[in-house]
Backbone as JSON, one array per atom type, in Angstrom:
{
  "sequence": "MPLTCNQPEFAASPPGQIVPVLADRGLYIDSERSFYRVLHAHGQTHRRGRARPSQGPRPVPCLQARGPNQLWSWDITYLPTRVRGVWLYLYLVIDVWSRKVVAWDVADREESQIAADLVSRACLRERIGKGHRQPLILHADNGNAMRAATLEARLEELGVLRSFSRPRVSNDNPYSESLFRTAKYRPNYPRRPFHSVEEACDWVATFVSWYNHRHRHSGIRFVTPVQRHSGQANAICQRRARVYEQARQRHPRHWSRSTRCWQQPEVVWIQG",
  "N": [[-3.07, -68.25, -26.76], [-1.92, -65.8, -27.94], [0.17, -67.13, -29.2], [-1.15, -68.6, -31.17], [-2.23, -66.5, -32.77], [0.09, -65.41, -33.76], [1.14, -67.22, -35.49], [2.4, -67.98, -38.76], [0.33, -68.19, -40.74], [-1.75, -66.75, -39.62], [-0.77, -64.29, -39.0], [-1.33, -61.91, -40.29], [-3.99, -61.57, -39.94], [-7.13, -60.54, -38.47], [-8.82, -61.19, -35.31], [-11.51, -61.64, -36.0], [-11.35, -63.11, -38.33], [-9.69, -65.21, -37.68], [-10.99, -66.79, -35.7], [-13.31, -68.02, -37.04], [-11.91, -69.63, -38.93], [-10.53, -71.43, -37.3], [-12.75, -72.64, -36.16], [-13.76, -73.99, -38.39], [-11.92, -75.97, -38.52], [-12.58, -77.49, -36.44], [-11.85, -76.49, -33.97], [-12.07, -74.6, -31.0], [-11.01, -71.94, -29.32], [-11.42, -69.51, -27.94], [-13.68, -66.69, -27.61], [-14.06, -64.02, -30.09], [-13.92, -61.55, -28.84], [-12.46, -62.15, -26.54], [-10.06, -62.85, -27.74], [-9.28, -60.33, -28.73], [-8.97, -59.0, -26.27], [-6.82, -60.35, -25.06], [-4.82, -59.94, -26.98], [-4.63, -57.16, -26.79], [-3.58, -56.95, -24.22], [-1.03, -57.89, -24.67], [0.0, -55.98, -26.28], [-0.57, -56.06, -29.06], [-2.59, -55.08, -30.62], [-2.36, -53.29, -32.63], [-2.11, -52.42, -36.17], [-1.77, -55.32, -38.07], [0.47, -57.42, -39.96], [1.77, -56.64, -43.3], [0.58, -54.43, -44.34], [0.3, -50.94, -44.97], [0.28, -48.71, -42.25], [-2.53, -46.75, -41.16], [-2.69, -43.32, -42.03], [-2.31, -40.43, -40.08], [-4.23, -37.35, -39.74], [-3.24, -34.62, -41.8], [-1.25, -31.82, -40.77], [-2.79, -28.63, -40.16], [-2.27, -25.95, -42.39], [-0.46, -23.18, -41.23], [0.41, -20.24, -41.7], [2.06, -17.08, -41.87], [2.32, -13.64, -42.87], [4.1, -10.65, -42.65], [4.85, -8.65, -44.25], [5.71, -7.65, -47.64], [6.6, -10.19, -50.07], [7.1, -12.33, -48.41], [5.33, -14.44, -48.18], [3.95, -16.3, -50.65], [1.3, -17.37, -52.81], [0.17, -19.83, -55.09], [-1.47, -21.13, -58.04], [-3.2, -23.11, -60.53], [-5.54, -22.64, -63.11], [-8.28, -23.52, -65.31], [-8.8, -22.35, -68.65], [-11.27, -21.93, -71.06], [-11.28, -23.14, -74.48], [-12.04, -22.83, -78.0], [-12.23, -25.34, -78.96], [-13.78, -28.26, -78.2], [-13.22, -29.88, -75.16], [-10.55, -29.21, -75.06], [-8.23, -27.28, -73.28], [-6.83, -24.23, -71.98], [-4.21, -23.23, -69.73], [-4.02, -21.29, -66.92], [-1.59, -19.8, -65.07], [-1.06, -18.39, -61.93], [0.57, -16.34, -59.6], [0.43, -15.03, -56.41], [1.12, -12.46, -54.08], [0.57, -12.91, -50.76], [0.41, -11.08, -48.63], [0.22, -8.49, -49.76], [-1.54, -8.87, -51.84], [-0.77, -8.61, -54.44], [-0.41, -9.56, -57.82], [2.3, -11.3, -58.65], [3.37, -12.8, -60.65], [2.51, -14.39, -63.75], [1.22, -16.65, -66.23], [0.19, -18.11, -69.35], [-0.5, -21.21, -70.74], [-0.53, -24.07, -72.95], [-0.57, -26.43, -71.66], [-0.27, -28.26, -68.56], [2.45, -28.09, -66.6], [5.36, -28.75, -64.7], [7.8, -27.54, -65.29], [7.12, -25.15, -66.53], [5.94, -23.83, -64.38], [8.17, -23.67, -62.68], [9.9, -21.97, -64.13], [8.31, -19.71, -64.16], [8.14, -18.97, -61.42], [10.83, -18.48, -61.0], [11.28, -16.21, -62.62], [9.64, -14.41, -61.27], [10.91, -14.24, -58.77], [13.35, -13.13, -59.56], [12.46, -10.66, -60.53], [11.4, -9.54, -58.19], [13.62, -9.48, -56.68], [14.5, -11.63, -55.04], [16.27, -14.09, -53.36], [18.68, -16.54, -52.18], [19.98, -14.96, -50.38], [18.06, -13.38, -49.29], [16.49, -11.52, -46.7], [14.49, -12.76, -45.21], [13.29, -16.0, -45.54], [11.36, -16.81, -48.4], [8.1, -18.19, -48.56], [6.37, -20.46, -50.49], [3.16, -21.22, -51.19], [0.87, -23.82, -52.03], [-1.59, -26.0, -53.61], [-2.17, -29.58, -53.78], [-1.55, -30.45, -56.36], [-0.21, -32.19, -59.28], [1.75, -30.7, -60.68], [2.53, -28.96, -58.68], [3.87, -30.51, -56.81], [5.98, -31.59, -58.16], [9.29, -32.83, -58.96], [10.91, -31.2, -60.49], [10.1, -28.52, -60.0], [10.57, -28.47, -57.26], [13.37, -28.73, -57.11], [14.16, -26.34, -58.37], [13.11, -24.4, -56.61], [14.62, -24.94, -54.39], [17.14, -24.12, -55.27], [16.65, -21.4, -55.4], [16.26, -20.77, -52.78], [13.72, -20.87, -51.7], [11.01, -21.77, -49.65], [8.64, -24.47, -49.36], [5.08, -24.96, -49.09], [2.07, -26.79, -48.45], [-1.4, -27.33, -49.13], [-3.92, -29.19, -47.3], [-4.94, -32.43, -48.46], [-7.68, -32.36, -50.69], [-8.88, -30.13, -49.54], [-10.02, -27.24, -50.23], [-10.13, -24.67, -49.18], [-7.74, -24.23, -47.92], [-6.07, -22.89, -49.52], [-6.89, -20.11, -49.94], [-6.43, -17.57, -51.06], [-5.51, -17.74, -53.68], [-7.7, -19.07, -54.81], [-9.7, -17.15, -54.45], [-8.69, -15.12, -56.07], [-8.88, -16.27, -58.63], [-11.65, -16.41, -58.84], [-12.3, -13.67, -58.84], [-11.13, -12.96, -61.27], [-12.6, -14.46, -63.19], [-15.15, -13.51, -62.88], [-15.16, -10.95, -63.7], [-16.61, -8.14, -65.4], [-15.71, -7.85, -68.03], [-14.82, -10.33, -68.72], [-14.32, -12.74, -71.2], [-17.18, -13.76, -73.05], [-17.22, -15.76, -74.86], [-15.32, -18.72, -75.63], [-11.67, -18.76, -75.57], [-9.72, -18.08, -78.45], [-7.05, -18.58, -78.96], [-3.75, -19.06, -77.49], [-2.44, -16.63, -77.5], [-4.55, -14.77, -77.56], [-5.72, -15.28, -75.08], [-3.58, -14.55, -73.42], [-3.45, -11.79, -73.91], [-5.86, -10.94, -72.73], [-5.47, -11.72, -70.04], [-3.23, -10.2, -69.35], [-4.33, -7.63, -69.42], [-6.22, -7.89, -67.35], [-4.54, -8.41, -65.09], [-3.08, -6.04, -64.96], [-5.14, -4.22, -64.37], [-6.0, -5.33, -61.9], [-3.74, -5.15, -60.22], [-3.09, -2.4, -60.24], [-5.39, -0.79, -60.22], [-7.56, -1.93, -58.92], [-9.24, -1.66, -55.94], [-8.78, -3.28, -53.13], [-10.83, -5.06, -50.92], [-9.86, -6.5, -48.75], [-7.57, -5.23, -47.93], [-8.12, -2.72, -46.97], [-9.17, -1.23, -49.09], [-7.15, -0.21, -50.79], [-4.92, -0.34, -53.61], [-3.29, -3.39, -54.71], [-0.61, -2.86, -55.57], [-0.08, -0.42, -54.33], [-0.05, -1.21, -51.63], [1.98, -3.14, -51.7], [4.2, -1.63, -52.36], [4.49, 0.02, -50.21], [2.99, 2.35, -49.91], [0.48, 2.33, -48.82], [-0.1, 2.83, -46.08], [0.23, 5.62, -45.73], [-1.76, 6.56, -47.45], [-4.08, 5.58, -46.2], [-3.93, 6.93, -43.78], [-4.37, 9.56, -44.61], [-7.02, 9.32, -45.46], [-8.22, 8.77, -43.0], [-7.88, 11.22, -41.71], [-9.48, 12.86, -43.32], [-12.01, 11.79, -42.77], [-12.16, 12.34, -40.02], [-12.13, 15.12, -40.0], [-14.54, 15.6, -41.32], [-16.27, 14.61, -39.44], [-15.92, 16.39, -37.36], [-16.97, 18.7, -38.49], [-19.63, 18.02, -38.9], [-20.94, 16.81, -36.43], [-23.33, 15.58, -35.63], [-23.91, 13.72, -37.51], [-22.56, 11.47, -36.91], [-22.68, 8.72, -35.01], [-20.97, 7.03, -33.84], [-17.44, 6.21, -33.58], [-15.16, 7.21, -36.23], [-14.63, 5.53, -39.37], [-12.43, 2.72, -39.39], [-9.34, 2.88, -40.82], [-6.95, 1.59, -40.68], [-4.22, -0.3, -41.79], [-4.1, -3.87, -42.16], [-1.74, -5.6, -40.27], [-0.75, -8.2, -40.15], [-1.11, -11.08, -42.13], [-2.75, -14.13, -42.69], [-2.48, -17.57, -43.68], [-4.52, -20.0, -42.9], [-6.11, -22.94, -42.11]],
  "CA": [[-3.79, -67.44, -27.75], [-0.98, -65.02, -28.74], [0.93, -68.04, -30.05], [-1.99, -68.9, -32.33], [-2.33, -65.31, -33.62], [1.38, -65.09, -34.36], [1.52, -68.2, -36.48], [2.51, -67.33, -40.08], [-0.92, -68.11, -41.5], [-2.67, -65.82, -38.98], [-0.05, -63.09, -38.58], [-1.92, -60.72, -40.9], [-5.45, -61.69, -39.85], [-7.73, -60.12, -37.21], [-9.57, -62.27, -34.65], [-12.75, -61.92, -36.7], [-11.09, -64.12, -39.35], [-9.02, -66.36, -37.08], [-11.94, -67.65, -34.98], [-14.05, -68.91, -37.96], [-11.02, -70.61, -39.53], [-10.32, -72.46, -36.29], [-13.99, -73.4, -36.01], [-13.85, -74.9, -39.53], [-11.0, -77.08, -38.24], [-13.07, -78.17, -35.26], [-11.19, -75.96, -32.79], [-12.6, -73.38, -30.4], [-10.12, -71.52, -28.24], [-12.16, -68.52, -27.17], [-14.44, -65.77, -28.45], [-13.31, -62.94, -30.72], [-13.7, -60.51, -27.83], [-11.36, -62.59, -25.7], [-8.85, -62.71, -28.55], [-8.89, -58.91, -28.72], [-8.54, -58.64, -24.93], [-5.48, -60.89, -24.84], [-3.9, -59.22, -27.86], [-4.42, -55.84, -26.2], [-2.69, -57.11, -23.06], [0.32, -58.12, -25.18], [0.4, -54.87, -27.16], [-0.63, -56.49, -30.45], [-3.84, -54.66, -31.26], [-2.08, -52.4, -33.76], [-2.28, -53.04, -37.49], [-0.93, -56.49, -38.22], [0.83, -57.71, -41.34], [2.63, -55.71, -44.03], [-0.18, -53.29, -44.84], [0.76, -49.65, -44.46], [-0.63, -48.2, -41.22], [-3.32, -45.59, -41.54], [-2.01, -42.06, -41.82], [-3.05, -39.44, -39.32], [-4.56, -36.15, -40.51], [-2.12, -33.71, -42.02], [-1.41, -30.6, -39.98], [-3.42, -27.49, -40.83], [-1.31, -24.9, -42.69], [-0.55, -22.0, -40.37], [1.46, -19.39, -42.24], [1.77, -15.66, -41.71], [3.17, -12.68, -43.55], [4.08, -9.3, -42.06], [5.35, -7.72, -45.25], [5.71, -8.23, -48.99], [7.6, -11.19, -50.46], [7.33, -13.31, -47.35], [4.44, -15.58, -48.4], [3.25, -16.29, -51.93], [0.38, -18.46, -53.09], [0.01, -19.99, -56.54], [-2.36, -22.2, -58.47], [-3.47, -23.18, -61.96], [-6.95, -22.81, -63.43], [-8.57, -23.78, -66.72], [-9.45, -21.37, -69.51], [-11.86, -22.7, -72.17], [-10.95, -22.8, -75.86], [-13.14, -23.09, -78.93], [-12.21, -26.77, -79.27], [-14.37, -28.98, -77.08], [-12.3, -30.78, -74.46], [-9.2, -28.65, -75.04], [-8.18, -26.17, -72.33], [-5.6, -23.52, -71.68], [-3.92, -23.26, -68.3], [-3.6, -20.0, -66.4], [-0.75, -19.86, -63.87], [-1.04, -17.11, -61.24], [1.27, -16.3, -58.32], [-0.01, -13.83, -55.71], [1.7, -12.16, -52.77], [-0.55, -12.99, -49.82], [0.33, -9.9, -47.78], [-0.21, -7.31, -50.51], [-2.49, -9.31, -52.88], [-0.25, -8.28, -55.77], [-0.05, -10.66, -58.72], [3.73, -11.11, -58.91], [3.75, -13.53, -61.86], [1.43, -15.12, -64.4], [1.53, -17.19, -67.55], [-0.85, -18.93, -69.97], [0.13, -22.25, -71.54], [-1.46, -25.08, -73.47], [-0.39, -27.66, -70.89], [0.1, -28.11, -67.15], [3.8, -28.67, -66.54], [6.15, -28.2, -63.6], [8.86, -26.69, -65.82], [6.53, -23.82, -66.74], [5.8, -23.24, -63.05], [9.51, -23.36, -62.17], [10.38, -20.77, -64.83], [7.47, -18.59, -63.73], [8.57, -18.55, -60.08], [12.18, -17.91, -61.14], [11.16, -14.84, -63.12], [9.06, -13.58, -60.22], [11.95, -14.0, -57.77], [14.31, -12.18, -60.14], [11.82, -9.34, -60.58], [11.24, -9.04, -56.83], [14.95, -9.51, -56.06], [14.47, -12.63, -53.97], [17.22, -15.17, -53.54], [19.11, -17.16, -50.93], [20.42, -13.92, -49.45], [16.92, -12.59, -48.83], [16.52, -11.43, -45.23], [13.55, -13.73, -44.66], [12.97, -16.95, -46.62], [10.03, -16.76, -48.99], [7.33, -19.43, -48.54], [5.46, -20.59, -51.63], [2.07, -22.12, -50.78], [0.12, -24.34, -53.17], [-2.36, -27.2, -53.29], [-1.44, -30.83, -53.94], [-1.54, -30.88, -57.75], [1.01, -32.82, -59.77], [2.76, -29.69, -61.0], [2.99, -28.33, -57.45], [4.75, -31.42, -56.07], [6.96, -32.19, -59.07], [10.69, -32.69, -58.56], [11.5, -30.07, -61.21], [9.83, -27.3, -59.24], [11.24, -28.59, -55.96], [14.79, -28.43, -57.28], [14.32, -24.92, -58.68], [12.87, -23.63, -55.4], [15.78, -25.12, -53.51], [18.18, -23.24, -55.79], [16.29, -20.02, -55.1], [16.11, -20.59, -51.35], [12.29, -20.69, -51.42], [10.42, -22.89, -48.93], [7.34, -24.9, -49.9], [3.99, -25.3, -48.18], [0.99, -27.4, -49.2], [-2.72, -27.5, -48.53], [-4.31, -30.56, -47.01], [-5.63, -33.02, -49.6], [-9.12, -32.17, -50.86], [-9.35, -29.02, -48.71], [-9.78, -26.12, -51.12], [-9.98, -23.39, -48.48], [-6.38, -24.05, -47.42], [-5.4, -21.99, -50.46], [-8.02, -19.23, -50.25], [-6.08, -16.35, -51.79], [-5.51, -18.08, -55.11], [-9.08, -19.37, -55.22], [-10.41, -15.87, -54.54], [-8.18, -14.4, -57.24], [-9.48, -16.87, -59.83], [-13.05, -15.99, -58.89], [-12.31, -12.27, -59.27], [-10.81, -12.9, -62.7], [-13.63, -15.05, -64.05], [-16.41, -12.8, -62.72], [-15.03, -9.59, -64.19], [-17.59, -7.86, -66.46], [-15.13, -7.99, -69.36], [-14.36, -11.69, -68.98], [-14.93, -13.1, -72.5], [-18.35, -14.64, -73.03], [-16.93, -16.89, -75.74], [-14.0, -19.31, -75.33], [-10.51, -18.13, -76.2], [-9.36, -18.64, -79.75], [-5.64, -18.98, -78.99], [-2.96, -18.68, -76.31], [-2.16, -15.19, -77.6], [-5.76, -14.04, -77.16], [-5.85, -15.42, -73.63], [-2.52, -13.73, -72.8], [-3.85, -10.38, -73.98], [-6.88, -10.66, -71.73], [-4.89, -11.85, -68.69], [-2.37, -9.03, -69.12], [-5.23, -6.51, -69.09], [-6.78, -8.14, -66.03], [-3.51, -8.26, -64.06], [-2.79, -4.61, -64.84], [-6.26, -3.63, -63.62], [-6.04, -5.86, -60.54], [-2.61, -4.66, -59.42], [-2.93, -0.94, -60.2], [-6.64, -0.04, -60.11], [-8.53, -2.61, -58.06], [-9.13, -1.36, -54.51], [-9.1, -4.58, -52.54], [-11.51, -4.92, -49.63], [-9.08, -7.12, -47.68], [-6.45, -4.36, -47.53], [-8.71, -1.39, -46.72], [-9.5, -0.56, -50.34], [-6.03, 0.32, -51.56], [-4.55, -1.29, -54.65], [-2.17, -4.25, -54.32], [0.69, -2.22, -55.8], [0.11, 0.58, -53.27], [0.35, -1.89, -50.4], [3.24, -3.83, -51.93], [5.28, -0.64, -52.43], [4.59, 0.75, -48.95], [2.24, 3.61, -49.94], [-0.87, 2.15, -48.3], [-0.28, 3.45, -44.76], [0.05, 7.07, -45.9], [-3.07, 6.76, -48.07], [-5.11, 5.35, -45.2], [-3.86, 8.02, -42.8], [-5.05, 10.72, -45.2], [-8.45, 9.03, -45.4], [-8.67, 8.91, -41.61], [-7.97, 12.65, -41.41], [-10.67, 13.36, -44.02], [-13.18, 11.36, -42.01], [-12.2, 13.04, -38.74], [-12.53, 16.5, -40.28], [-15.97, 15.58, -41.62], [-16.98, 14.39, -38.18], [-15.88, 17.63, -36.59], [-17.86, 19.68, -39.12], [-21.02, 17.57, -38.76], [-20.9, 15.78, -35.38], [-24.6, 14.87, -35.49], [-23.97, 12.64, -38.5], [-21.71, 10.36, -36.46], [-23.1, 8.16, -33.71], [-19.82, 6.29, -33.3], [-16.16, 6.69, -34.09], [-15.03, 7.14, -37.68], [-14.24, 4.24, -39.92], [-11.04, 2.33, -39.19], [-8.6, 2.73, -42.07], [-5.63, 1.04, -40.38], [-3.86, -1.46, -42.6], [-3.81, -5.11, -41.42], [-0.29, -5.81, -40.18], [-0.41, -9.61, -40.35], [-2.04, -11.82, -42.96], [-2.58, -15.55, -42.4], [-3.1, -18.72, -44.34], [-4.83, -20.93, -41.81], [-7.31, -23.71, -42.39]],
  "C": [[-2.86, -66.54, -28.56], [-0.16, -65.89, -29.67], [0.16, -68.39, -31.31], [-2.03, -67.71, -33.29], [-1.03, -65.01, -34.35], [1.9, -66.17, -35.28], [1.51, -67.56, -37.86], [1.2, -67.2, -40.82], [-1.91, -67.12, -40.91], [-2.04, -64.47, -38.66], [-0.67, -61.81, -39.14], [-3.44, -60.71, -40.78], [-5.94, -61.19, -38.5], [-8.48, -61.29, -36.58], [-10.86, -62.64, -35.36], [-12.59, -62.93, -37.82], [-10.45, -65.37, -38.76], [-10.02, -67.33, -36.46], [-12.76, -68.52, -35.94], [-13.17, -69.98, -38.61], [-10.78, -71.77, -38.56], [-11.57, -73.32, -36.11], [-14.17, -74.39, -37.16], [-12.95, -76.11, -39.33], [-11.42, -77.85, -36.99], [-12.43, -77.72, -33.97], [-11.91, -74.71, -32.3], [-11.71, -73.04, -29.22], [-10.82, -70.52, -27.34], [-12.89, -67.61, -28.15], [-13.54, -64.71, -29.07], [-12.97, -61.84, -29.7], [-12.54, -60.89, -26.92], [-10.03, -62.51, -26.44], [-8.36, -61.26, -28.51], [-8.35, -58.5, -27.35], [-7.12, -59.13, -24.66], [-4.45, -60.19, -25.73], [-3.6, -57.82, -27.33], [-3.45, -55.92, -25.03], [-1.24, -57.32, -23.49], [0.77, -57.04, -26.17], [0.38, -55.22, -28.62], [-1.94, -56.11, -31.13], [-3.61, -53.65, -32.37], [-2.26, -53.15, -35.06], [-1.27, -54.16, -37.66], [-0.61, -56.73, -39.7], [1.66, -56.61, -41.98], [1.88, -54.5, -44.57], [0.3, -52.0, -44.2], [-0.21, -49.14, -43.41], [-1.36, -46.96, -41.69], [-2.58, -44.31, -41.16], [-2.9, -41.1, -41.03], [-3.35, -38.22, -40.18], [-3.35, -35.22, -40.65], [-2.34, -32.43, -41.21], [-2.03, -29.47, -40.81], [-2.35, -26.45, -41.15], [-1.53, -23.68, -41.8], [0.62, -21.1, -40.72], [1.07, -17.93, -42.08], [2.77, -14.83, -42.49], [2.99, -11.33, -42.89], [4.62, -8.26, -43.03], [5.37, -8.4, -46.6], [6.83, -9.25, -49.16], [8.03, -12.09, -49.3], [6.51, -14.58, -47.58], [3.72, -15.38, -49.73], [2.34, -17.5, -52.02], [0.24, -18.59, -54.6], [-0.89, -21.18, -56.84], [-2.53, -22.11, -59.98], [-4.97, -23.36, -62.16], [-7.12, -22.99, -64.93], [-9.15, -22.53, -67.38], [-10.0, -22.11, -70.71], [-11.34, -22.21, -73.53], [-12.14, -23.16, -76.75], [-13.2, -24.55, -79.38], [-12.72, -27.52, -78.05], [-13.36, -29.96, -76.47], [-10.86, -30.32, -74.42], [-9.2, -27.38, -74.2], [-6.83, -25.47, -72.39], [-5.44, -23.47, -70.17], [-3.34, -21.91, -67.88], [-2.85, -20.21, -65.08], [-0.75, -18.46, -63.23], [-0.33, -17.27, -59.9], [0.92, -14.97, -57.66], [0.74, -13.68, -54.39], [0.56, -12.05, -51.76], [-0.69, -11.7, -49.01], [-0.23, -8.7, -48.53], [-1.3, -7.59, -51.53], [-2.01, -8.98, -54.29], [0.01, -9.56, -56.56], [1.41, -10.44, -59.12], [4.18, -11.86, -60.16], [2.53, -14.23, -62.44], [1.92, -15.65, -65.74], [0.31, -17.97, -68.04], [-0.14, -19.93, -70.88], [-0.93, -23.25, -72.0], [-1.32, -26.41, -72.74], [-0.06, -27.31, -69.44], [1.41, -28.83, -66.94], [4.61, -27.97, -65.46], [7.26, -27.28, -64.09], [8.35, -25.27, -66.06], [6.4, -23.1, -65.4], [7.16, -22.83, -62.49], [10.07, -22.09, -62.82], [9.6, -19.54, -64.39], [7.92, -18.06, -62.37], [9.97, -17.94, -60.15], [12.12, -16.47, -61.63], [10.61, -13.91, -62.05], [10.11, -13.26, -59.15], [12.99, -13.02, -58.28], [13.73, -10.78, -60.15], [11.69, -8.72, -59.19], [12.54, -9.07, -56.03], [14.98, -10.42, -54.83], [15.45, -13.73, -54.31], [17.62, -15.74, -52.2], [19.59, -16.15, -49.91], [19.3, -13.06, -48.92], [16.82, -12.66, -47.32], [15.56, -12.4, -44.56], [13.14, -14.69, -45.77], [11.53, -16.81, -47.09], [9.39, -18.14, -48.9], [6.36, -19.41, -49.71], [4.42, -21.65, -51.29], [1.28, -22.55, -52.01], [-0.74, -25.51, -52.7], [-1.52, -28.43, -53.65], [-1.45, -31.35, -55.38], [-0.2, -31.47, -58.17], [2.12, -31.81, -60.06], [3.34, -29.05, -59.74], [4.01, -29.19, -56.71], [5.86, -32.02, -56.93], [8.39, -31.9, -58.63], [11.36, -31.51, -59.26], [11.32, -28.77, -60.47], [10.54, -27.33, -57.9], [12.72, -28.22, -56.07], [15.03, -26.95, -57.56], [14.11, -24.06, -57.43], [14.03, -23.77, -54.42], [16.94, -24.24, -53.96], [17.92, -21.79, -55.4], [16.2, -19.74, -53.61], [14.68, -20.36, -50.92], [11.76, -21.95, -50.74], [9.05, -23.22, -49.51], [6.35, -25.2, -48.79], [2.83, -25.82, -49.02], [-0.31, -27.42, -48.4], [-2.92, -28.96, -48.14], [-5.05, -31.13, -48.22], [-7.13, -32.78, -49.55], [-9.7, -31.11, -49.91], [-9.04, -27.73, -49.47], [-9.54, -24.81, -50.36], [-8.65, -23.26, -47.74], [-5.56, -23.16, -48.35], [-6.38, -20.9, -50.9], [-7.66, -18.04, -51.13], [-6.04, -16.6, -53.29], [-6.92, -18.36, -55.61], [-9.89, -18.07, -55.37], [-9.97, -15.07, -55.76], [-8.78, -14.96, -58.52], [-10.95, -16.46, -59.96], [-13.17, -14.54, -59.36], [-12.07, -12.17, -60.76], [-11.99, -13.34, -63.56], [-15.0, -14.38, -63.9], [-16.28, -11.32, -63.08], [-16.05, -9.35, -65.31], [-17.02, -8.07, -67.86], [-14.54, -9.37, -69.61], [-15.06, -12.19, -70.25], [-16.11, -14.06, -72.35], [-18.14, -15.87, -73.91], [-15.56, -17.44, -75.4], [-12.87, -18.61, -76.09], [-10.14, -18.87, -77.49], [-7.94, -19.19, -79.77], [-4.97, -18.59, -77.67], [-2.71, -17.18, -76.32], [-3.36, -14.36, -77.16], [-5.96, -14.11, -75.65], [-4.8, -14.58, -72.9], [-2.88, -12.25, -72.81], [-4.88, -10.06, -72.91], [-6.3, -10.72, -70.32], [-3.99, -10.66, -68.37], [-3.2, -7.81, -68.74], [-5.8, -6.68, -67.69], [-5.75, -7.89, -64.94], [-3.15, -6.79, -63.86], [-3.89, -3.91, -64.05], [-6.22, -4.05, -62.16], [-4.94, -5.25, -59.68], [-2.64, -3.14, -59.22], [-4.23, -0.17, -59.97], [-7.65, -0.65, -59.15], [-8.26, -2.29, -56.6], [-9.68, -2.55, -53.73], [-9.7, -4.4, -51.16], [-10.69, -5.5, -48.48], [-7.92, -6.29, -47.19], [-6.92, -2.9, -47.48], [-8.83, -0.57, -48.01], [-8.36, 0.31, -50.89], [-5.71, -0.71, -52.63], [-3.42, -2.18, -54.16], [-0.8, -3.62, -54.51], [0.95, -1.17, -54.73], [0.53, -0.07, -51.96], [1.72, -2.55, -50.56], [4.42, -2.86, -51.88], [5.4, 0.2, -51.17], [3.84, 2.07, -48.92], [0.92, 3.53, -49.16], [-1.09, 2.86, -46.97], [-0.54, 4.95, -44.88], [-1.32, 7.37, -46.51], [-4.18, 6.61, -47.03], [-5.09, 6.41, -44.1], [-4.54, 9.28, -43.31], [-6.56, 10.52, -45.16], [-8.98, 9.23, -43.99], [-8.81, 10.37, -41.23], [-9.19, 13.27, -42.08], [-11.93, 13.01, -43.24], [-13.29, 12.12, -40.69], [-12.61, 14.5, -38.94], [-14.02, 16.59, -40.59], [-16.78, 15.39, -40.35], [-17.02, 15.67, -37.35], [-16.82, 18.69, -37.17], [-19.33, 19.31, -38.9], [-21.11, 16.47, -37.69], [-22.2, 14.99, -35.25], [-24.73, 13.7, -36.47], [-23.24, 11.38, -38.04], [-22.17, 9.89, -35.09], [-21.97, 7.38, -33.05], [-18.54, 6.9, -33.83], [-16.12, 6.54, -35.61], [-14.53, 5.77, -38.12], [-12.76, 3.96, -39.7], [-10.37, 2.08, -40.55], [-7.22, 2.11, -41.84], [-5.38, -0.23, -41.2], [-3.64, -2.7, -41.72], [-2.31, -5.4, -41.45], [0.11, -7.25, -40.51], [-1.5, -10.26, -41.18], [-1.72, -13.3, -42.81], [-3.11, -16.42, -43.51], [-3.29, -19.76, -43.25], [-6.13, -21.62, -42.09], [-8.27, -23.71, -41.23]]
}
């Protein structure tokens, strides 16, 4: 039976196809189940032929940051224009630990060169290079611009490591997705499509300034991303804790439990 299965004409065929062919030739060797049993005994039940074996599931991203400029996330989203079917592309890079937008750009096309230049400017601004005490990890989804050789070469020059989401799993890149939602649900987000790249840049610049310097983010105990990125957040939260404790001492009947926890999260994860 193994000799029959390993003949050139049957080498890429399963028993379900071999048995009917033999029957058409007036031959019956054994049932399909027996074929499978014998092939299993000889270690030949794996994928046969030249077809690529099935790929196992990709590992779940498990990344952590304990300080600024250790883990960044980036993505691209569409911005509508007044021409039907024509879009602008918003590039945003966010520091996962502090939630600070460290770089952004608006372009009329999706291109890896634009992304490479954007990350380069961000690394220069944040003083990140190959001599950085801890390698920066840049996390993204599986888009063409994210996996392009141009960006890969630039990140290698900068000493930046890459990480990718699993295919078709949007919540592997939650920080960028959440940032896009915050941007597009702002009250001042334009109700009409953008007229030009310049108009879109003006709006994004205003949004990023508000988000970094004025937006008190719920994920970092309602301090601004810049306050956390620059190291001011702990002192701010300690002052809040003292205010709450003093209020509790003045009016103990108003408090049935301990005061609110204002401690900053020490570790932030990207984990599917």
